[in-house]
N, C-alpha and C positions, 0 to 999 in steps of 0.2 A: 417460693410462695410457704407465707407464716400456716403454722398450726397454731389453733384453738387452744389446746392447752399448754403452749409458751408464750408467755407475756410480752408485749412487743416493748422492751427495755430499750435495745438499741434506738428502736424510732420514735420511740417518746422524750429521749438525748434527743434527738435530730432535729425534731418538730421543735422543741424550746429554745434550739441554737438557731436551729431556721429564723426564728423571731428574735434573737437579738438578747438570749439569755444566755447567763453565765450559767452552767450547771456543774453541780456536785457529783463527783464521783461516787457510786454506792452501787445500790444492788435495785433491787425492786422498788426503794424509795430515795429521792434524790432532791435535793432544792435548786430551784431553779431560781436566778436574781436578774434584775432591767430595773435599774436605776432607783426608783422607793420599793418597787414591788420585790416579797419574798416569797417564792409561792411555795409549800411544798406538793411533790409531784408522786403517786403512787399507783405504783401500773399495776394493772390486775386482768387476769386471763379468764377469769369470772369462775372457775371450775369451782372456787369454794362460793358457798352461799352465803359462809360468815364474812357481814360487812364489823360488824363489830370493832373489834381491834383497830378498824382505821377510822373510826368517828370519835375517839375520843380526844379531844381538847389537849386537856392533860398541861396547862400553862404556857409549854414552850413550843406549840404548836404554831408555823405562820399562819395569821387569820386567814389568809388566802390559801387553797388547796385544790389540787386538780388529778382529779383521775384519770389512765390513761386505760383503753382495752381496745380490743378489736372494734373496724365499725359496726357486725352485725351483732355485737353484742351491747354497744353505750347504750341504746335508748333502755336497756334492759336494766343498764346500770343506773340511767339517769334516774328510772322510775321506782328503784329501789332505794337510790339517797332521797328521791323527793320523801319516799314516806318513811325514812328516816331520823329525817329533818336535821342534820349537823351543826353543833354551835357555829358556823364559820361561815365567810363565801367558799364558795365550790364551783367548778365546773367540770366535763366530762368530753372529753377530745376521744372520737373514735375512728384508728388509723386503719386504711383499707388495708386488704391481705398482703399488698403490693409492698406495702410500707413507702405507696409513691404520694397519697395525698390523704387529707383528716379532714375532719368539720368538729367542729367545737359545739356542746351542747350546753349550754348557760344553767345553770342549778336554779333552782324553783323562786320563782317570784316574790320576794320578802323575806328571801332569807336572809340572815345577818349576814 
């Protein structure tokens, strides 16, 4: 069983592989690629309230981003991202505590 203080990094990679993406190695941030899509994936456990380091674009950030956390924290993460209005298209994936299932929450309507 997963612990809320440990981010679902392995589970996030498994989700993207299951969806047909090639996944880079790395820590809590990695790139998932499929066809023309290049998605920067950031895995969070939500113990850290500061999202600002993850919100900048910096010019090299892929225009598609996905934030992954445990399912019971995904709604809160989505709400916080909606209020921050990041400068790119984004989604949130919430992974079940057993790592067996996940839910995708799209970004804010009208986000870039």
